[in-house]
C-alpha positions in Angstrom: 0.0 0.0 0.0 1.3 3.4 -1.0 1.0 6.3 1.4 -0.2 9.4 -0.4 1.2 12.6 1.0 -0.3 16.1 0.6 2.1 18.3 -1.3 3.0 21.8 0.0 0.8 23.5 -2.6 -2.1 25.8 -1.8 -5.3 26.1 -3.9 -7.4 29.2 -3.3 -11.1 28.9 -2.6 -11.8 30.3 -6.1 -9.7 27.5 -7.7 -11.4 24.8 -5.6 -14.8 26.2 -6.4 -14.0 26.1 -10.1 -12.9 22.4 -9.8 -16.2 21.6 -8.1 -18.1 23.5 -10.8 -16.3 21.5 -13.5 -17.3 18.3 -11.8 -20.9 19.4 -11.8 -20.8 20.6 -15.5 -19.3 17.3 -16.6 -21.7 15.3 -14.3 -18.6 13.4 -13.0 -17.9 13.6 -9.3 -14.7 11.5 -9.7 -12.9 14.2 -11.7 -9.8 15.7 -10.2 -7.5 18.5 -11.5 -3.9 17.2 -12.3 -1.2 19.9 -12.0 2.1 19.0 -13.6 5.3 20.5 -15.0 6.7 19.8 -18.4 9.8 21.0 -20.2 9.1 23.6 -22.9 7.5 27.0 -23.3 9.5 30.2 -23.8 11.1 30.1 -20.3 12.1 26.4 -20.1 9.2 24.8 -18.1 5.5 25.1 -18.3 2.5 24.3 -16.2 0.0 21.7 -17.4 -3.5 21.0 -16.2 -5.7 18.0 -17.0 -8.9 16.5 -15.7 -8.5 12.9 -14.6 -10.5 10.4 -12.6 -7.7 8.1 -11.4 -5.0 8.9 -8.9 -1.7 7.2 -9.8 0.5 5.4 -7.3 3.2 8.2 -7.1 0.7 11.1 -7.0 0.6 13.5 -4.2 -3.0 14.5 -3.5 -4.8 17.6 -2.1 -8.2 17.1 -0.4 -10.9 19.0 1.2 -13.7 17.5 3.3 -12.1 14.1 2.8 -12.4 14.3 -1.0 -9.4 14.5 -3.3 -9.8 17.5 -5.7 -6.3 17.8 -7.1 -3.1 15.8 -7.6 0.5 16.3 -8.6 2.9 13.7 -9.7 6.0 13.1 -7.5 8.4 14.5 -10.2 6.5 17.8 -10.5 5.9 18.3 -6.8 9.4 19.6 -5.9 9.1 22.3 -8.5 5.8 23.4 -7.0 6.7 23.5 -3.3 5.1 26.6 -1.8 3.1 27.4 -4.9 -0.4 28.9 -4.9 -2.9 27.9 -7.5 -5.7 30.3 -8.3 -8.4 30.6 -10.9 -8.7 33.9 -12.8 -11.3 35.4 -15.1 -10.2 38.6 -16.9 -9.6 40.1 -20.3 -7.0 37.4 -21.0 -9.6 34.7 -20.5 -10.4 32.2 -17.8 -7.7 29.9 -16.5 -5.9 28.4 -13.6 -2.7 30.3 -12.7 0.3 29.3 -10.5 2.2 31.7 -8.3 5.4 29.7 -7.8 8.1 30.9 -5.4 10.6 28.5 -7.2 10.2 30.4 -10.5 12.9 32.9 -11.3 11.3 34.3 -14.4 7.9 33.8 -16.1 6.8 34.6 -19.6 4.2 37.2 -20.5 1.3 34.7 -20.5 2.3 33.2 -17.1 2.2 29.6 -18.2 6.0 29.2 -18.7 8.8 29.7 -16.2 12.4 29.1 -15.4 13.6 27.9 -12.1 15.9 29.6 -9.6 19.3 28.1 -10.0 19.6 26.7 -6.5 16.1 25.1 -6.8 17.0 23.4 -10.1 20.1 21.8 -8.5 18.1 20.6 -5.5 15.4 18.9 -7.6 17.6 17.4 -10.2 19.9 15.7 -7.7 17.1 13.7 -6.1 
């Protein structure tokens, strides 16, 4: 049996409400938001979001009221330590956004970032 830990990531009430709203819209109470990091984008890394039903064995989960609403894979979690995920609706559109203290720079759209040098060394040596 794998112990699933809660990552050090905060979701705002607005983000959690949007996830709950998506579950209702899709008529699927099993949906969860997956947050992940991939290489690419104009700054080196970018955030990814996906809706999934299944929690994978190495996922770190976030829950409220004993229900999992989001998950992060164990490889992405160190890059997101201390991050805050929010949901914004403005002139640029509606989207989940990440405020990441591990990011040194971000691109104009906010979906791409580069890591602070000391954080990159710490996460790649594990």
